[in-house]
N, C-alpha and C positions, 0 to 999 in steps of 0.2 A: 836322572838314569847314566850310568857310566859305559862306556863305551863299549864293552863288554856283553853286558845286557841289554842292547841293542838287538831289537829284532831284524831280520835280513830280509829282505823283498827282494823279487827278481821277476822282472815283467816278460813276457813271452807273449806271441800271436799264434793265436789259433784260429783256424778258418776251416771253411769247407768248402767245396767246389765239385762240381759235375763236369767235369773232362771230355764226357761222351765217347772216348776210345782213347788208348794210350798203344794200342795194335801197331799203327802205324811206324813207317823209319823216321827214326829223332823223336818222338813225339815225348816220351820219356826227359831227354835231353832237355826239352823246350820248356815241360813241366818244370825242371829243378832250375832251370834259367829263373823263369816268375818266379817260384818260390824263394832264392837268392836275391832277387830282387824286391820283393818286398818282404825280405827279413822274415818270412813265415816259420816257425818253429814245427808246430804241428797243424797238418793239415788231414782232412777227413774226405776221401776223392770218391766219387761214383761214377758207375758206369765207366769204368776202365776196359774193360773185353778182353782181358789180359787171362791168359791160358796158359797154363803149365805148373810152374813152382810156386809157392805160396807165397815167398818171400825176396825180393829184390833189392838189391844197393847200388847205387851209383853216387860218386861225387861225396860222399860220406851223408847222403841219406838214405832212409830206408823206408820201403813200400812191403807193406802186411796185407795180403790178402784176405777176405771173408768174402765167400760165397753165399 
């Protein structure tokens, strides 16, 4: 197999997390710190109890809400 014909693969980490709430002060920052620590690429979070906007972004992380 030639170099140009090699198939590239990319590893990523996918997880799920029941956070119970992200409505308190600093909780989204704490969540992002943990995701960085574990080098998580995609996570599904439950029970955020966030109200208002359907999308949040912080420090290069994006949160999309689905109610």
